[in-house]
MIBA-250470 format. One record per residue (C-alpha): x, y, z; residue number from 1. Coordinates in steps of 0.5 Angstrom, whole numbers, plus 500, padded with zeros to 3 digits. Layout:
// MIBA-250470
px X	py Y	pz Z	n NUM
...
//
This chain:
// MIBA-250470
px 443	py 925	pz 816	n 1
px 441	py 932	pz 817	n 2
px 437	py 933	pz 824	n 3
px 429	py 935	pz 823	n 4
px 428	py 942	pz 825	n 5
px 424	py 943	pz 831	n 6
px 418	py 947	pz 830	n 7
px 416	py 950	pz 837	n 8
px 409	py 954	pz 837	n 9
px 409	py 960	pz 843	n 10
px 402	py 962	pz 846	n 11
px 401	py 967	pz 851	n 12
px 396	py 964	pz 856	n 13
px 396	py 970	pz 861	n 14
px 400	py 977	pz 860	n 15
px 403	py 979	pz 853	n 16
px 410	py 979	pz 851	n 17
px 413	py 985	pz 847	n 18
px 416	py 983	pz 840	n 19
px 423	py 985	pz 842	n 20
px 423	py 978	pz 846	n 21
px 420	py 974	pz 840	n 22
px 426	py 977	pz 836	n 23
px 431	py 976	pz 842	n 24
px 429	py 968	pz 843	n 25
px 429	py 967	pz 836	n 26
px 436	py 969	pz 835	n 27
px 438	py 965	pz 840	n 28
px 435	py 959	pz 837	n 29
px 438	py 960	pz 831	n 30
px 437	py 954	pz 826	n 31
px 436	py 949	pz 831	n 32
px 429	py 951	pz 832	n 33
px 424	py 955	pz 828	n 34
px 420	py 959	pz 833	n 35
px 413	py 961	pz 831	n 36
px 410	py 966	pz 835	n 37
px 402	py 966	pz 835	n 38
px 400	py 974	pz 834	n 39
px 396	py 973	pz 840	n 40
px 402	py 973	pz 844	n 41
px 402	py 981	pz 843	n 42
px 395	py 983	pz 844	n 43
px 393	py 987	pz 850	n 44
px 387	py 987	pz 853	n 45
px 388	py 990	pz 860	n 46
px 392	py 985	pz 864	n 47
px 392	py 980	pz 859	n 48
px 394	py 978	pz 852	n 49
px 388	py 979	pz 849	n 50
px 381	py 977	pz 851	n 51
px 380	py 970	pz 854	n 52
px 377	py 967	pz 848	n 53
px 383	py 969	pz 844	n 54
px 388	py 966	pz 849	n 55
px 384	py 960	pz 849	n 56
px 383	py 960	pz 841	n 57
px 391	py 961	pz 840	n 58
px 392	py 955	pz 845	n 59
px 388	py 950	pz 841	n 60
px 390	py 952	pz 835	n 61
px 397	py 951	pz 836	n 62
px 396	py 945	pz 840	n 63
px 392	py 942	pz 834	n 64
px 397	py 944	pz 829	n 65
px 400	py 938	pz 826	n 66
px 406	py 942	pz 824	n 67
px 408	py 944	pz 831	n 68
px 412	py 939	pz 835	n 69
px 411	py 943	pz 842	n 70
px 407	py 949	pz 845	n 71
px 411	py 953	pz 849	n 72
px 408	py 958	pz 854	n 73
px 411	py 965	pz 853	n 74
px 411	py 968	pz 860	n 75
px 407	py 968	pz 867	n 76
px 403	py 973	pz 869	n 77
px 396	py 971	pz 871	n 78
px 391	py 969	pz 866	n 79
px 392	py 962	pz 865	n 80
px 386	py 959	pz 869	n 81
px 381	py 963	pz 866	n 82
px 382	py 959	pz 860	n 83
px 381	py 952	pz 863	n 84
px 374	py 951	pz 861	n 85
px 375	py 954	pz 854	n 86
px 381	py 951	pz 851	n 87
px 381	py 944	pz 852	n 88
px 374	py 942	pz 848	n 89
px 377	py 940	pz 841	n 90
px 384	py 938	pz 842	n 91
px 385	py 932	pz 837	n 92
px 391	py 927	pz 836	n 93
px 396	py 932	pz 834	n 94
px 395	py 936	pz 841	n 95
px 397	py 929	pz 844	n 96
px 403	py 928	pz 841	n 97
px 406	py 935	pz 843	n 98
px 411	py 937	pz 849	n 99
px 408	py 943	pz 853	n 100
px 413	py 947	pz 857	n 101
px 412	py 953	pz 862	n 102
px 412	py 955	pz 869	n 103
px 409	py 960	pz 874	n 104
px 402	py 962	pz 872	n 105
px 402	py 957	pz 866	n 106
px 402	py 951	pz 871	n 107
px 394	py 952	pz 871	n 108
px 395	py 949	pz 864	n 109
px 400	py 944	pz 866	n 110
px 395	py 941	pz 871	n 111
px 390	py 940	pz 866	n 112
px 394	py 937	pz 861	n 113
px 397	py 932	pz 866	n 114
px 390	py 931	pz 868	n 115
px 387	py 929	pz 861	n 116
px 394	py 926	pz 859	n 117
px 395	py 930	pz 853	n 118
px 402	py 930	pz 851	n 119
px 409	py 931	pz 855	n 120
px 408	py 936	pz 860	n 121
px 414	py 940	pz 863	n 122
px 415	py 945	pz 868	n 123
px 421	py 950	pz 866	n 124
px 423	py 956	pz 863	n 125
px 419	py 961	pz 858	n 126
px 421	py 966	pz 853	n 127
px 420	py 972	pz 857	n 128
px 426	py 969	pz 862	n 129
px 430	py 972	pz 857	n 130
px 429	py 979	pz 860	n 131
px 432	py 977	pz 867	n 132
px 440	py 978	pz 868	n 133
px 443	py 972	pz 865	n 134
px 436	py 970	pz 862	n 135
px 439	py 967	pz 856	n 136
px 442	py 961	pz 860	n 137
px 435	py 959	pz 862	n 138
px 432	py 960	pz 855	n 139
px 438	py 956	pz 852	n 140
px 436	py 950	pz 857	n 141
px 429	py 950	pz 855	n 142
px 431	py 950	pz 847	n 143
px 435	py 944	pz 849	n 144
px 430	py 940	pz 852	n 145
px 425	py 942	pz 847	n 146
px 429	py 940	pz 841	n 147
px 432	py 934	pz 844	n 148
px 439	py 937	pz 843	n 149
px 441	py 937	pz 851	n 150
px 441	py 929	pz 853	n 151
px 437	py 931	pz 859	n 152
px 442	py 936	pz 862	n 153
px 437	py 941	pz 863	n 154
px 432	py 937	pz 867	n 155
px 433	py 938	pz 875	n 156
px 438	py 933	pz 878	n 157
px 433	py 931	pz 883	n 158
px 428	py 929	pz 877	n 159
px 432	py 925	pz 873	n 160
px 432	py 918	pz 878	n 161
px 426	py 913	pz 876	n 162
px 420	py 915	pz 879	n 163
px 414	py 920	pz 878	n 164
px 414	py 928	pz 878	n 165
px 410	py 934	pz 878	n 166
px 412	py 941	pz 879	n 167
px 408	py 947	pz 881	n 168
px 408	py 954	pz 883	n 169
px 406	py 954	pz 890	n 170
px 400	py 960	pz 889	n 171
px 398	py 957	pz 883	n 172
px 398	py 950	pz 886	n 173
px 394	py 952	pz 892	n 174
px 389	py 956	pz 888	n 175
px 387	py 949	pz 884	n 176
px 386	py 945	pz 890	n 177
px 379	py 943	pz 890	n 178
px 377	py 945	pz 883	n 179
px 378	py 938	pz 879	n 180
px 383	py 941	pz 875	n 181
px 389	py 937	pz 878	n 182
px 392	py 931	pz 876	n 183
px 392	py 925	pz 880	n 184
px 399	py 926	pz 883	n 185
px 399	py 919	pz 887	n 186
px 406	py 917	pz 888	n 187
px 409	py 923	pz 885	n 188
px 414	py 927	pz 888	n 189
px 411	py 934	pz 888	n 190
px 416	py 940	pz 887	n 191
px 414	py 947	pz 889	n 192
px 417	py 954	pz 888	n 193
px 414	py 961	pz 889	n 194
px 416	py 968	pz 888	n 195
px 414	py 975	pz 892	n 196
px 410	py 972	pz 897	n 197
px 410	py 973	pz 905	n 198
px 412	py 968	pz 909	n 199
px 405	py 968	pz 913	n 200
px 402	py 967	pz 906	n 201
px 406	py 961	pz 904	n 202
px 404	py 958	pz 911	n 203
px 397	py 959	pz 909	n 204
px 398	py 956	pz 902	n 205
px 402	py 950	pz 905	n 206
px 396	py 949	pz 910	n 207
px 391	py 948	pz 904	n 208
px 396	py 944	pz 900	n 209
px 398	py 939	pz 905	n 210
px 391	py 938	pz 908	n 211
px 388	py 936	pz 902	n 212
px 387	py 928	pz 901	n 213
px 389	py 927	pz 894	n 214
px 396	py 931	pz 896	n 215
px 397	py 926	pz 901	n 216
px 398	py 921	pz 896	n 217
px 404	py 924	pz 893	n 218
px 411	py 920	pz 895	n 219
px 413	py 927	pz 898	n 220
px 415	py 934	pz 897	n 221
px 421	py 938	pz 895	n 222
px 422	py 945	pz 896	n 223
px 425	py 949	pz 890	n 224
px 427	py 957	pz 891	n 225
px 422	py 962	pz 894	n 226
px 425	py 968	pz 891	n 227
px 423	py 976	pz 893	n 228
px 420	py 974	pz 899	n 229
px 417	py 981	pz 902	n 230
px 419	py 983	pz 909	n 231
px 413	py 983	pz 914	n 232
px 412	py 988	pz 919	n 233
px 412	py 983	pz 924	n 234
px 417	py 977	pz 922	n 235
px 414	py 971	pz 921	n 236
px 419	py 967	pz 925	n 237
px 420	py 961	pz 920	n 238
px 423	py 961	pz 913	n 239
px 420	py 958	pz 907	n 240
px 424	py 951	pz 908	n 241
px 422	py 951	pz 916	n 242
px 414	py 952	pz 914	n 243
px 414	py 947	pz 908	n 244
px 417	py 942	pz 913	n 245
px 412	py 943	pz 919	n 246
px 406	py 942	pz 914	n 247
px 409	py 936	pz 911	n 248
px 410	py 933	pz 918	n 249
px 403	py 935	pz 920	n 250
px 400	py 932	pz 914	n 251
px 404	py 926	pz 914	n 252
px 407	py 927	pz 908	n 253
px 415	py 926	pz 907	n 254
px 419	py 932	pz 906	n 255
px 425	py 930	pz 901	n 256
px 429	py 936	pz 901	n 257
px 430	py 941	pz 896	n 258
px 429	py 942	pz 888	n 259
px 433	py 946	pz 883	n 260
px 427	py 950	pz 881	n 261
px 424	py 957	pz 882	n 262
px 423	py 964	pz 878	n 263
px 430	py 965	pz 876	n 264
px 435	py 964	pz 871	n 265
px 437	py 957	pz 874	n 266
px 430	py 954	pz 874	n 267
px 431	py 947	pz 872	n 268
px 426	py 943	pz 868	n 269
px 421	py 938	pz 871	n 270
px 418	py 933	pz 866	n 271
px 411	py 931	pz 869	n 272
px 409	py 923	pz 870	n 273
px 413	py 917	pz 870	n 274
px 421	py 917	pz 869	n 275
px 423	py 910	pz 868	n 276
px 430	py 907	pz 869	n 277
px 435	py 909	pz 863	n 278
px 430	py 915	pz 861	n 279
//
């Protein structure tokens, strides 16, 4: 029996992408997936891929489209948090049957999707990653996951054991603390990564994260890669792992080691929620 072609809708909750990205990713997908790029992905209004209302409407349109199997976020770049109060009011049954994939700034949407238990939520590479050197591998990883053709090979090895998982960019996660948009992470392994932040800023954000009473309910924290850390005029004196270890110890949260996630072509996939034996 011929395998059903997976239909994947792409929306841009933050910044826009160029049509060249859509063409390259569609060519890479070939006949194993039909990629449907929402016209909103190519809108430009200042920093954003169109106004808040357009970005929210595009997300809701594709989430509610029963002909689509998944919603894939096009790229990072600030903006997703601005539509959290606009995009979720009318999600129906079709939205709850989908897979949602992205990372970086899209983590704001992943958080609310997980909080509201809408669909299968996953942290992983996005179409715009094809612009990175060697980015085709990252995009193939996500295509394999979304089409179910990789047998889970693209999932972070640390997130394949039975347990509960969630993954976020440190900056995005810290910004969600206290907002009410975070899911219940009790008993979850929380995986964190970042890019372009000074060590002192990572330290400040880990203070916020590990001081939060709800975060203290996690099973532990794993640290992904923190890339492109700027050089400060005064060296902080601790690297990112030492920072996370220290704040985990202060917050009485288990530090569980490293995770294979980050803003790079080696970024692996982490599926939110429960992973059972044999899953």
